[in-house]
VMD Tcl script that builds the backbone (N, CA, C; Angstrom):
set m [mol new atoms 462]
animate dup $m
set s [atomselect $m all]
$s set {name element resname resid chain x y z} {
  {N N UNK 1 A -115.457 -28.485 0.019}
  {CA C UNK 1 A -115.943 -27.140 0.133}
  {C C UNK 1 A -114.941 -26.315 0.891}
  {N N UNK 2 A -114.379 -26.825 1.981}
  {CA C UNK 2 A -113.510 -26.002 2.770}
  {C C UNK 2 A -112.227 -25.706 1.982}
  {N N UNK 3 A -111.706 -26.750 1.314}
  {CA C UNK 3 A -110.472 -26.534 0.590}
  {C C UNK 3 A -110.663 -25.504 -0.558}
  {N N UNK 4 A -111.815 -25.570 -1.245}
  {CA C UNK 4 A -112.074 -24.644 -2.317}
  {C C UNK 4 A -112.243 -23.230 -1.685}
  {N N UNK 5 A -112.838 -23.136 -0.526}
  {CA C UNK 5 A -112.886 -21.806 0.065}
  {C C UNK 5 A -111.516 -21.298 0.460}
  {N N UNK 6 A -110.688 -22.157 0.963}
  {CA C UNK 6 A -109.297 -21.706 1.323}
  {C C UNK 6 A -108.519 -21.277 0.089}
  {N N UNK 7 A -108.738 -21.988 -1.088}
  {CA C UNK 7 A -108.082 -21.509 -2.266}
  {C C UNK 7 A -108.609 -20.169 -2.723}
  {N N UNK 8 A -109.883 -19.898 -2.608}
  {CA C UNK 8 A -110.472 -18.632 -2.980}
  {C C UNK 8 A -109.957 -17.496 -2.048}
  {N N UNK 9 A -109.834 -17.844 -0.715}
  {CA C UNK 9 A -109.306 -16.849 0.236}
  {C C UNK 9 A -107.908 -16.463 -0.122}
  {N N UNK 10 A -107.079 -17.464 -0.418}
  {CA C UNK 10 A -105.690 -17.123 -0.757}
  {C C UNK 10 A -105.557 -16.405 -2.032}
  {N N UNK 11 A -106.419 -16.677 -3.022}
  {CA C UNK 11 A -106.381 -15.964 -4.226}
  {C C UNK 11 A -106.766 -14.538 -4.014}
  {N N UNK 12 A -107.757 -14.325 -3.178}
  {CA C UNK 12 A -108.208 -12.925 -2.930}
  {C C UNK 12 A -107.154 -12.162 -2.226}
  {N N UNK 13 A -106.340 -12.803 -1.333}
  {CA C UNK 13 A -105.268 -12.088 -0.657}
  {C C UNK 13 A -104.151 -11.699 -1.582}
  {N N UNK 14 A -103.922 -12.507 -2.647}
  {CA C UNK 14 A -102.734 -12.254 -3.516}
  {C C UNK 14 A -103.065 -11.166 -4.592}
  {N N UNK 15 A -104.339 -10.954 -4.895}
  {CA C UNK 15 A -104.719 -9.977 -5.869}
  {C C UNK 15 A -104.800 -8.578 -5.311}
  {N N UNK 16 A -104.810 -7.501 -6.124}
  {CA C UNK 16 A -104.962 -6.195 -5.572}
  {C C UNK 16 A -106.340 -6.106 -4.737}
  {N N UNK 17 A -106.322 -5.250 -3.732}
  {CA C UNK 17 A -107.407 -5.225 -2.744}
  {C C UNK 17 A -108.779 -5.171 -3.309}
  {N N UNK 18 A -109.217 -4.252 -4.117}
  {CA C UNK 18 A -110.623 -4.232 -4.636}
  {C C UNK 18 A -110.985 -5.458 -5.436}
  {N N UNK 19 A -110.053 -5.876 -6.320}
  {CA C UNK 19 A -110.307 -6.957 -7.222}
  {C C UNK 19 A -110.353 -8.240 -6.358}
  {N N UNK 20 A -109.403 -8.366 -5.377}
  {CA C UNK 20 A -109.358 -9.639 -4.615}
  {C C UNK 20 A -110.615 -9.880 -3.865}
  {N N UNK 21 A -111.144 -8.736 -3.202}
  {CA C UNK 21 A -112.393 -8.925 -2.461}
  {C C UNK 21 A -113.598 -9.291 -3.295}
  {N N UNK 22 A -113.663 -8.631 -4.496}
  {CA C UNK 22 A -114.782 -8.947 -5.386}
  {C C UNK 22 A -114.711 -10.421 -5.861}
  {N N UNK 23 A -113.544 -10.820 -6.332}
  {CA C UNK 23 A -113.389 -12.226 -6.796}
  {C C UNK 23 A -113.696 -13.182 -5.725}
  {N N UNK 24 A -113.256 -12.926 -4.477}
  {CA C UNK 24 A -113.537 -13.885 -3.406}
  {C C UNK 24 A -115.001 -14.010 -3.174}
  {N N UNK 25 A -115.779 -12.905 -3.142}
  {CA C UNK 25 A -117.174 -12.924 -2.826}
  {C C UNK 25 A -117.948 -13.612 -4.014}
  {N N UNK 26 A -117.649 -13.203 -5.240}
  {CA C UNK 26 A -118.341 -13.795 -6.343}
  {C C UNK 26 A -118.008 -15.148 -6.530}
  {N N UNK 27 A -116.718 -15.548 -6.368}
  {CA C UNK 27 A -116.324 -16.994 -6.509}
  {C C UNK 27 A -116.929 -17.877 -5.500}
  {N N UNK 28 A -117.085 -17.376 -4.226}
  {CA C UNK 28 A -117.699 -18.162 -3.187}
  {C C UNK 28 A -119.131 -18.359 -3.500}
  {N N UNK 29 A -119.818 -17.347 -3.927}
  {CA C UNK 29 A -121.263 -17.437 -4.255}
  {C C UNK 29 A -121.538 -18.390 -5.439}
  {N N UNK 30 A -120.698 -18.266 -6.504}
  {CA C UNK 30 A -120.917 -19.071 -7.645}
  {C C UNK 30 A -120.478 -20.538 -7.344}
  {N N UNK 31 A -119.453 -20.741 -6.655}
  {CA C UNK 31 A -118.973 -22.162 -6.316}
  {C C UNK 31 A -120.039 -22.781 -5.347}
  {N N UNK 32 A -120.512 -22.070 -4.403}
  {CA C UNK 32 A -121.510 -22.630 -3.498}
  {C C UNK 32 A -122.804 -22.993 -4.179}
  {N N UNK 33 A -123.228 -22.052 -5.100}
  {CA C UNK 33 A -124.481 -22.354 -5.890}
  {C C UNK 33 A -124.286 -23.540 -6.802}
  {N N UNK 34 A -123.141 -23.603 -7.485}
  {CA C UNK 34 A -122.800 -24.693 -8.358}
  {C C UNK 34 A -122.715 -26.046 -7.691}
  {N N UNK 35 A -122.118 -26.033 -6.472}
  {CA C UNK 35 A -121.976 -27.303 -5.673}
  {C C UNK 35 A -123.346 -27.759 -5.217}
  {N N UNK 36 A -124.252 -26.898 -4.827}
  {CA C UNK 36 A -125.643 -27.335 -4.485}
  {C C UNK 36 A -126.436 -27.818 -5.649}
  {N N UNK 37 A -126.288 -27.048 -6.814}
  {CA C UNK 37 A -127.024 -27.447 -8.076}
  {C C UNK 37 A -126.500 -28.792 -8.589}
  {N N UNK 38 A -125.220 -29.029 -8.513}
  {CA C UNK 38 A -124.682 -30.324 -8.984}
  {C C UNK 38 A -124.924 -31.475 -8.036}
  {N N UNK 39 A -125.379 -31.229 -6.830}
  {CA C UNK 39 A -125.618 -32.225 -5.896}
  {C C UNK 39 A -124.288 -32.668 -5.229}
  {N N UNK 40 A -123.233 -31.985 -5.322}
  {CA C UNK 40 A -121.948 -32.359 -4.609}
  {C C UNK 40 A -121.970 -31.976 -3.192}
  {N N UNK 41 A -122.741 -30.972 -2.807}
  {CA C UNK 41 A -122.895 -30.627 -1.398}
  {C C UNK 41 A -124.301 -30.142 -1.179}
  {N N UNK 42 A -124.731 -30.261 0.035}
  {CA C UNK 42 A -126.061 -29.740 0.392}
  {C C UNK 42 A -125.908 -28.322 0.943}
  {N N UNK 43 A -127.144 -27.696 1.096}
  {CA C UNK 43 A -127.170 -26.313 1.553}
  {C C UNK 43 A -126.587 -26.207 2.976}
  {N N UNK 44 A -126.889 -27.211 3.862}
  {CA C UNK 44 A -126.322 -27.064 5.261}
  {C C UNK 44 A -124.783 -27.097 5.246}
  {N N UNK 45 A -124.176 -27.858 4.337}
  {CA C UNK 45 A -122.724 -27.893 4.292}
  {C C UNK 45 A -122.101 -26.531 3.809}
  {N N UNK 46 A -122.778 -25.862 2.833}
  {CA C UNK 46 A -122.294 -24.552 2.368}
  {C C UNK 46 A -122.535 -23.510 3.522}
  {N N UNK 47 A -123.689 -23.670 4.180}
  {CA C UNK 47 A -123.896 -22.729 5.361}
  {C C UNK 47 A -122.922 -22.962 6.485}
  {N N UNK 48 A -122.561 -24.151 6.721}
  {CA C UNK 48 A -121.456 -24.478 7.749}
  {C C UNK 48 A -120.137 -23.978 7.369}
  {N N UNK 49 A -119.776 -24.172 6.128}
  {CA C UNK 49 A -118.436 -23.688 5.618}
  {C C UNK 49 A -118.400 -22.107 5.676}
  {N N UNK 50 A -119.505 -21.471 5.244}
  {CA C UNK 50 A -119.549 -20.011 5.339}
  {C C UNK 50 A -119.496 -19.505 6.764}
  {N N UNK 51 A -120.196 -20.170 7.634}
  {CA C UNK 51 A -120.188 -19.773 9.067}
  {C C UNK 51 A -118.833 -19.935 9.698}
  {N N UNK 52 A -118.187 -21.078 9.449}
  {CA C UNK 52 A -116.855 -21.258 10.007}
  {C C UNK 52 A -115.786 -20.323 9.428}
  {N N UNK 53 A -115.972 -19.954 8.119}
  {CA C UNK 53 A -115.088 -19.019 7.473}
  {C C UNK 53 A -115.182 -17.614 8.064}
  {N N UNK 54 A -116.442 -17.242 8.311}
  {CA C UNK 54 A -116.687 -15.907 8.954}
  {C C UNK 54 A -116.165 -15.970 10.354}
  {N N UNK 55 A -116.365 -17.023 11.085}
  {CA C UNK 55 A -115.944 -17.144 12.523}
  {C C UNK 55 A -114.386 -17.085 12.563}
  {N N UNK 56 A -113.716 -17.602 11.502}
  {CA C UNK 56 A -112.295 -17.590 11.476}
  {C C UNK 56 A -111.675 -16.208 11.435}
  {N N UNK 57 A -112.491 -15.239 10.930}
  {CA C UNK 57 A -111.986 -13.943 10.818}
  {C C UNK 57 A -112.124 -13.135 12.169}
  {N N UNK 58 A -112.700 -13.764 13.227}
  {CA C UNK 58 A -112.888 -13.126 14.531}
  {C C UNK 58 A -111.494 -12.843 15.104}
  {N N UNK 59 A -110.563 -13.859 15.013}
  {CA C UNK 59 A -109.184 -13.726 15.525}
  {C C UNK 59 A -108.314 -13.642 14.331}
  {N N UNK 60 A -108.025 -12.401 13.740}
  {CA C UNK 60 A -107.370 -12.381 12.500}
  {C C UNK 60 A -105.923 -12.719 12.564}
  {N N UNK 61 A -105.286 -12.660 13.695}
  {CA C UNK 61 A -103.867 -13.014 13.866}
  {C C UNK 61 A -103.649 -14.629 13.746}
  {N N UNK 62 A -104.707 -15.309 13.869}
  {CA C UNK 62 A -104.605 -16.750 13.942}
  {C C UNK 62 A -105.399 -17.429 12.820}
  {N N UNK 63 A -105.576 -16.729 11.726}
  {CA C UNK 63 A -106.341 -17.312 10.628}
  {C C UNK 63 A -105.762 -18.524 10.046}
  {N N UNK 64 A -104.400 -18.570 9.887}
  {CA C UNK 64 A -103.768 -19.701 9.359}
  {C C UNK 64 A -103.864 -20.954 10.230}
  {N N UNK 65 A -103.697 -20.775 11.528}
  {CA C UNK 65 A -103.743 -21.816 12.464}
  {C C UNK 65 A -105.152 -22.404 12.604}
  {N N UNK 66 A -106.171 -21.518 12.553}
  {CA C UNK 66 A -107.524 -21.983 12.617}
  {C C UNK 66 A -108.000 -22.759 11.357}
  {N N UNK 67 A -107.480 -22.323 10.246}
  {CA C UNK 67 A -107.847 -23.022 9.018}
  {C C UNK 67 A -107.154 -24.411 8.929}
  {N N UNK 68 A -105.978 -24.462 9.381}
  {CA C UNK 68 A -105.246 -25.775 9.380}
  {C C UNK 68 A -105.900 -26.667 10.417}
  {N N UNK 69 A -106.277 -26.172 11.570}
  {CA C UNK 69 A -106.922 -27.021 12.567}
  {C C UNK 69 A -108.286 -27.476 12.125}
  {N N UNK 70 A -109.024 -26.572 11.402}
  {CA C UNK 70 A -110.312 -26.923 10.841}
  {C C UNK 70 A -110.245 -28.047 9.823}
  {N N UNK 71 A -109.206 -27.946 8.960}
  {CA C UNK 71 A -109.050 -29.039 7.985}
  {C C UNK 71 A -108.696 -30.311 8.628}
  {N N UNK 72 A -107.794 -30.308 9.568}
  {CA C UNK 72 A -107.373 -31.516 10.297}
  {C C UNK 72 A -108.577 -32.186 10.983}
  {N N UNK 73 A -109.374 -31.355 11.670}
  {CA C UNK 73 A -110.568 -31.880 12.390}
  {C C UNK 73 A -111.630 -32.467 11.446}
  {N N UNK 74 A -111.772 -31.841 10.247}
  {CA C UNK 74 A -112.703 -32.362 9.290}
  {C C UNK 74 A -112.245 -33.656 8.728}
  {N N UNK 75 A -110.982 -33.823 8.489}
  {CA C UNK 75 A -110.425 -35.130 7.970}
  {C C UNK 75 A -110.616 -36.175 8.966}
  {N N UNK 76 A -110.357 -35.910 10.221}
  {CA C UNK 76 A -110.522 -36.883 11.355}
  {C C UNK 76 A -112.068 -37.248 11.490}
  {N N UNK 77 A -112.966 -36.256 11.413}
  {CA C UNK 77 A -114.361 -36.488 11.497}
  {C C UNK 77 A -114.880 -37.214 10.307}
  {N N UNK 78 A -114.309 -36.954 9.144}
  {CA C UNK 78 A -114.818 -37.664 7.996}
  {C C UNK 78 A -114.385 -39.085 7.963}
  {N N UNK 79 A -113.278 -39.427 8.487}
  {CA C UNK 79 A -112.804 -40.784 8.462}
  {C C UNK 79 A -113.417 -41.599 9.659}
  {N N UNK 80 A -113.495 -41.011 10.799}
  {CA C UNK 80 A -113.960 -41.737 12.021}
  {C C UNK 80 A -115.298 -41.343 12.577}
  {N N UNK 81 A -115.907 -40.335 11.931}
  {CA C UNK 81 A -117.260 -39.956 12.316}
  {C C UNK 81 A -117.300 -39.189 13.644}
  {N N UNK 82 A -118.287 -39.405 14.459}
  {CA C UNK 82 A -118.467 -38.701 15.703}
  {C C UNK 82 A -117.314 -39.049 16.697}
  {N N UNK 83 A -116.945 -40.360 16.640}
  {CA C UNK 83 A -115.816 -40.801 17.522}
  {C C UNK 83 A -114.573 -40.042 17.193}
  {N N UNK 84 A -114.347 -39.834 15.867}
  {CA C UNK 84 A -113.126 -39.039 15.426}
  {C C UNK 84 A -113.140 -37.641 15.875}
  {N N UNK 85 A -114.395 -36.989 15.806}
  {CA C UNK 85 A -114.561 -35.673 16.301}
  {C C UNK 85 A -114.207 -35.563 17.749}
  {N N UNK 86 A -114.741 -36.479 18.521}
  {CA C UNK 86 A -114.471 -36.556 20.003}
  {C C UNK 86 A -113.004 -36.717 20.244}
  {N N UNK 87 A -112.389 -37.636 19.548}
  {CA C UNK 87 A -110.960 -37.956 19.670}
  {C C UNK 87 A -110.079 -36.696 19.306}
  {N N UNK 88 A -110.472 -36.031 18.266}
  {CA C UNK 88 A -109.781 -34.772 17.831}
  {C C UNK 88 A -109.902 -33.704 18.890}
  {N N UNK 89 A -111.047 -33.567 19.428}
  {CA C UNK 89 A -111.276 -32.474 20.478}
  {C C UNK 89 A -110.525 -32.926 21.758}
  {N N UNK 90 A -110.487 -34.239 22.057}
  {CA C UNK 90 A -109.682 -34.637 23.229}
  {C C UNK 90 A -108.199 -34.422 23.036}
  {N N UNK 91 A -107.739 -34.695 21.799}
  {CA C UNK 91 A -106.303 -34.473 21.554}
  {C C UNK 91 A -105.983 -33.019 21.602}
  {N N UNK 92 A -106.893 -32.175 21.122}
  {CA C UNK 92 A -106.659 -30.702 21.210}
  {C C UNK 92 A -106.636 -30.258 22.613}
  {N N UNK 93 A -107.505 -30.832 23.493}
  {CA C UNK 93 A -107.582 -30.434 24.874}
  {C C UNK 93 A -106.264 -30.871 25.552}
  {N N UNK 94 A -105.811 -32.104 25.307}
  {CA C UNK 94 A -104.601 -32.647 25.881}
  {C C UNK 94 A -103.387 -31.737 25.495}
  {N N UNK 95 A -103.386 -31.373 24.194}
  {CA C UNK 95 A -102.266 -30.509 23.767}
  {C C UNK 95 A -102.308 -29.094 24.498}
  {N N UNK 96 A -103.515 -28.547 24.639}
  {CA C UNK 96 A -103.595 -27.247 25.372}
  {C C UNK 96 A -103.190 -27.421 26.835}
  {N N UNK 97 A -103.549 -28.548 27.429}
  {CA C UNK 97 A -103.191 -28.739 28.796}
  {C C UNK 97 A -101.689 -28.932 28.993}
  {N N UNK 98 A -100.948 -29.401 27.924}
  {CA C UNK 98 A -99.496 -29.576 28.053}
  {C C UNK 98 A -98.754 -28.313 27.811}
  {N N UNK 99 A -99.409 -27.241 27.307}
  {CA C UNK 99 A -98.640 -26.047 27.038}
  {C C UNK 99 A -98.416 -25.243 28.271}
  {N N UNK 100 A -97.249 -24.487 28.280}
  {CA C UNK 100 A -96.923 -23.605 29.328}
  {C C UNK 100 A -96.546 -22.289 28.750}
  {N N UNK 101 A -96.929 -21.186 29.390}
  {CA C UNK 101 A -96.640 -19.859 28.952}
  {C C UNK 101 A -95.927 -19.136 30.174}
  {N N UNK 102 A -94.657 -18.772 30.028}
  {CA C UNK 102 A -93.921 -18.130 31.085}
  {C C UNK 102 A -93.935 -19.018 32.313}
  {N N UNK 103 A -93.882 -20.341 32.182}
  {CA C UNK 103 A -93.805 -21.261 33.307}
  {C C UNK 103 A -95.063 -21.530 33.986}
  {N N UNK 104 A -96.152 -21.008 33.439}
  {CA C UNK 104 A -97.480 -21.239 34.019}
  {C C UNK 104 A -98.355 -22.068 32.994}
  {N N UNK 105 A -99.077 -23.060 33.482}
  {CA C UNK 105 A -99.928 -23.877 32.670}
  {C C UNK 105 A -100.930 -22.963 31.852}
  {N N UNK 106 A -101.147 -23.308 30.627}
  {CA C UNK 106 A -101.952 -22.521 29.713}
  {C C UNK 106 A -103.387 -22.499 30.143}
  {N N UNK 107 A -103.907 -23.541 30.624}
  {CA C UNK 107 A -105.301 -23.723 31.077}
  {C C UNK 107 A -105.516 -23.363 32.549}
  {N N UNK 108 A -104.611 -22.614 33.172}
  {CA C UNK 108 A -104.734 -22.346 34.627}
  {C C UNK 108 A -106.029 -21.593 34.914}
  {N N UNK 109 A -106.382 -20.654 34.001}
  {CA C UNK 109 A -107.592 -19.799 34.295}
  {C C UNK 109 A -108.851 -20.549 34.146}
  {N N UNK 110 A -108.833 -21.724 33.601}
  {CA C UNK 110 A -110.073 -22.501 33.461}
  {C C UNK 110 A -110.397 -23.321 34.712}
  {N N UNK 111 A -109.382 -23.574 35.524}
  {CA C UNK 111 A -109.661 -24.335 36.744}
  {C C UNK 111 A -110.481 -23.518 37.666}
  {N N UNK 112 A -111.603 -23.992 38.171}
  {CA C UNK 112 A -112.404 -23.292 39.122}
  {C C UNK 112 A -111.710 -23.093 40.477}
  {N N UNK 113 A -111.538 -21.810 40.804}
  {CA C UNK 113 A -110.871 -21.518 42.013}
  {C C UNK 113 A -111.300 -20.083 42.555}
  {N N UNK 114 A -111.292 -19.880 43.832}
  {CA C UNK 114 A -111.557 -18.565 44.345}
  {C C UNK 114 A -110.260 -17.682 44.182}
  {N N UNK 115 A -109.075 -18.301 43.814}
  {CA C UNK 115 A -107.908 -17.627 43.706}
  {C C UNK 115 A -107.873 -16.733 42.500}
  {N N UNK 116 A -108.567 -17.072 41.434}
  {CA C UNK 116 A -108.503 -16.394 40.175}
  {C C UNK 116 A -109.783 -15.548 40.050}
  {N N UNK 117 A -109.744 -14.374 40.509}
  {CA C UNK 117 A -110.948 -13.504 40.457}
  {C C UNK 117 A -111.223 -12.916 39.073}
  {N N UNK 118 A -110.232 -12.888 38.237}
  {CA C UNK 118 A -110.382 -12.288 36.903}
  {C C UNK 118 A -110.171 -13.248 35.750}
  {N N UNK 119 A -110.562 -14.519 35.995}
  {CA C UNK 119 A -110.374 -15.485 34.911}
  {C C UNK 119 A -111.374 -15.406 33.771}
  {N N UNK 120 A -112.631 -15.288 34.114}
  {CA C UNK 120 A -113.668 -15.119 33.061}
  {C C UNK 120 A -114.179 -13.824 32.993}
  {N N UNK 121 A -114.458 -13.176 34.118}
  {CA C UNK 121 A -114.970 -11.879 34.203}
  {C C UNK 121 A -114.033 -10.967 35.091}
  {N N UNK 122 A -113.652 -9.837 34.575}
  {CA C UNK 122 A -112.658 -9.029 35.270}
  {C C UNK 122 A -113.262 -8.454 36.508}
  {N N UNK 123 A -112.535 -8.738 37.626}
  {CA C UNK 123 A -112.926 -8.182 38.928}
  {C C UNK 123 A -112.450 -6.732 39.109}
  {N N UNK 124 A -113.017 -5.968 39.976}
  {CA C UNK 124 A -112.546 -4.601 40.184}
  {C C UNK 124 A -111.198 -4.607 40.863}
  {N N UNK 125 A -110.406 -3.631 40.633}
  {CA C UNK 125 A -109.018 -3.619 41.144}
  {C C UNK 125 A -108.983 -3.674 42.727}
  {N N UNK 126 A -109.916 -3.050 43.330}
  {CA C UNK 126 A -109.908 -3.134 44.839}
  {C C UNK 126 A -110.214 -4.485 45.316}
  {N N UNK 127 A -110.830 -5.415 44.547}
  {CA C UNK 127 A -111.128 -6.774 45.011}
  {C C UNK 127 A -109.932 -7.683 44.829}
  {N N UNK 128 A -108.950 -7.375 44.055}
  {CA C UNK 128 A -107.849 -8.244 43.837}
  {C C UNK 128 A -106.693 -7.857 44.733}
  {N N UNK 129 A -106.700 -8.311 45.966}
  {CA C UNK 129 A -105.703 -7.965 46.947}
  {C C UNK 129 A -104.540 -8.954 46.865}
  {N N UNK 130 A -104.802 -10.230 46.573}
  {CA C UNK 130 A -103.747 -11.226 46.592}
  {C C UNK 130 A -103.506 -11.628 45.121}
  {N N UNK 131 A -102.235 -12.050 44.907}
  {CA C UNK 131 A -101.870 -12.638 43.629}
  {C C UNK 131 A -102.263 -14.124 43.532}
  {N N UNK 132 A -102.524 -14.626 42.305}
  {CA C UNK 132 A -102.831 -16.074 42.174}
  {C C UNK 132 A -101.639 -16.857 42.654}
  {N N UNK 133 A -101.884 -18.023 43.243}
  {CA C UNK 133 A -100.871 -18.908 43.805}
  {C C UNK 133 A -99.952 -19.319 42.737}
  {N N UNK 134 A -100.348 -19.595 41.506}
  {CA C UNK 134 A -99.463 -20.113 40.460}
  {C C UNK 134 A -98.426 -19.102 40.074}
  {N N UNK 135 A -98.723 -17.780 40.313}
  {CA C UNK 135 A -97.841 -16.720 39.821}
  {C C UNK 135 A -97.093 -16.041 40.960}
  {N N UNK 136 A -97.561 -16.196 42.197}
  {CA C UNK 136 A -97.114 -15.297 43.251}
  {C C UNK 136 A -95.715 -15.634 43.795}
  {N N UNK 137 A -95.434 -16.916 43.954}
  {CA C UNK 137 A -94.272 -17.268 44.646}
  {C C UNK 137 A -94.336 -17.011 46.125}
  {N N UNK 138 A -93.475 -16.220 46.742}
  {CA C UNK 138 A -93.592 -15.960 48.149}
  {C C UNK 138 A -94.319 -14.638 48.441}
  {N N UNK 139 A -94.384 -13.768 47.500}
  {CA C UNK 139 A -95.056 -12.530 47.750}
  {C C UNK 139 A -96.500 -12.523 47.239}
  {N N UNK 140 A -97.466 -12.825 48.082}
  {CA C UNK 140 A -98.881 -13.042 47.663}
  {C C UNK 140 A -99.628 -11.736 47.642}
  {N N UNK 141 A -99.256 -10.756 48.443}
  {CA C UNK 141 A -99.992 -9.530 48.552}
  {C C UNK 141 A -99.548 -8.561 47.420}
  {N N UNK 142 A -100.555 -8.026 46.711}
  {CA C UNK 142 A -100.374 -7.048 45.670}
  {C C UNK 142 A -100.069 -5.617 46.279}
  {N N UNK 143 A -99.463 -4.849 45.410}
  {CA C UNK 143 A -99.389 -3.440 45.894}
  {C C UNK 143 A -100.780 -2.878 45.854}
  {N N UNK 144 A -100.953 -1.761 46.594}
  {CA C UNK 144 A -102.262 -1.077 46.551}
  {C C UNK 144 A -102.490 -0.512 45.186}
  {N N UNK 145 A -103.615 -0.734 44.556}
  {CA C UNK 145 A -103.784 -0.230 43.132}
  {C C UNK 145 A -103.897 1.274 43.173}
  {N N UNK 146 A -103.331 1.823 42.086}
  {CA C UNK 146 A -103.406 3.321 41.909}
  {C C UNK 146 A -104.778 3.524 41.263}
  {N N UNK 147 A -105.624 4.281 41.918}
  {CA C UNK 147 A -106.907 4.615 41.345}
  {C C UNK 147 A -106.997 6.122 41.133}
  {N N UNK 148 A -107.506 6.613 40.017}
  {CA C UNK 148 A -107.551 8.034 39.824}
  {C C UNK 148 A -108.539 8.660 40.862}
  {N N UNK 149 A -108.173 9.809 41.318}
  {CA C UNK 149 A -108.971 10.474 42.311}
  {C C UNK 149 A -110.339 11.074 41.628}
  {N N UNK 150 A -111.339 11.218 42.380}
  {CA C UNK 150 A -112.544 11.763 41.889}
  {C C UNK 150 A -112.380 13.242 41.590}
  {N N UNK 151 A -112.857 13.710 40.416}
  {CA C UNK 151 A -112.608 15.056 40.036}
  {C C UNK 151 A -113.440 16.078 40.815}
  {N N UNK 152 A -114.493 15.657 41.502}
  {CA C UNK 152 A -115.265 16.518 42.362}
  {C C UNK 152 A -114.520 16.954 43.587}
  {N N UNK 153 A -113.688 16.087 44.209}
  {CA C UNK 153 A -112.933 16.383 45.407}
  {C C UNK 153 A -111.713 17.236 45.096}
  {N N UNK 154 A -111.265 17.202 43.893}
  {CA C UNK 154 A -109.898 17.871 43.556}
  {C C UNK 154 A -110.070 19.390 43.396}
}
mol reanalyze $m
mol bondsrecalc $m
mol representation Tube
mol addrep $m
């Protein structure tokens, strides 16, 4: 089902815009209905494929990488079951932990620390006086933030 959806998505991208969108939608509906009617796939499978396809459009710049990763994970899960899914997720986590961006570990913001005030939720500028240890080097104190003045006092 995922591979057929990827083929439909690529066909829709290669056709002119109004025709491509219509063919993708109609093709997905007809193929999903035919797969359920023929007993090749169940309704939960079609719903899961549709959900993951729509979720893949949340980050449009990474559509290709998410579809490749989704296919690889599905192959691993199909061959090894739940253990394969756990191993695939562990492998993905190990890969992310080994990445560095500008000399800083990729998963630095996930480590619980009081040093990272804006890792999950952005802290106000006045609360971020010190730079994170991983980025600061010797100069830990930030410049005083420029804040716009209140219009009532001006």
